[in-house]
N, C-alpha and C positions, 0 to 999 in steps of 0.2 A: 504493499500499499505506499509506504514513503517512497518507494522507486517512482512509482506512478504518478506522485504529486508532483517527486523532483522534475521527471519528464514531462509533466505538462507545464511546470513553471520554466523550464528551459526552453521549450516551444515559444512559450510569451515571450520570453525576452528575446529570441531570436525573432520572432516576426516584429516584434517593437522595434528591433536593431534595422530590419529591414525598411521598415517605414522610415526612420530616421534618415538611414541612408539615401532612400529614394527622394526624401524632400530636402536633403542638401545638396544633390544632385540638378533640382529643378531651378530654372532659371527666374529670376522674379520679372513681373510684366515691366513695361518700359516706363508706366509712371512711377511705379516704386523705383525703378533705378535712377530717375530724377529727383525724387525725394529722398533717397539715400547721399545723392550726390550734394543736395543742399543740406542737409544733416553734416556731412562730412564738412563742409565748408563753415559751419556754424561751429561745428564742433573744433576744428583747427583754431578758429578766431578765441575761442572760450579758452582753449589750454593755453593761447598765446596769453591771453589776458591774466590768467592763474598763474603762469610762470614769472610775468614781469612783477605780479603783485607780490609773490613769494620772495622774489629777489629785492624788491622794497621791504619787505618784512627782515629778510636777512642783514639788510645794510642797516636799518633801525636798530636790532637787536646787536649788532657789531658795534654800532657808535655809542649804544647805552653802557656798553659792557667796557667801552674804552678803548 
């Protein structure tokens, strides 16, 4: 009985893995690709702003420590 449960669980895991692999291979629709490009630009801008802010904080800490 335990072997049967294990076999069924493994079959479910393999089926889920096959669905995940199939989804990963699918190409997103064109409108999604455009949205992703826009998000990438926004992400890059935000990352640059955060990097600048952290550099300013580092400078403030260094100057406060003498």
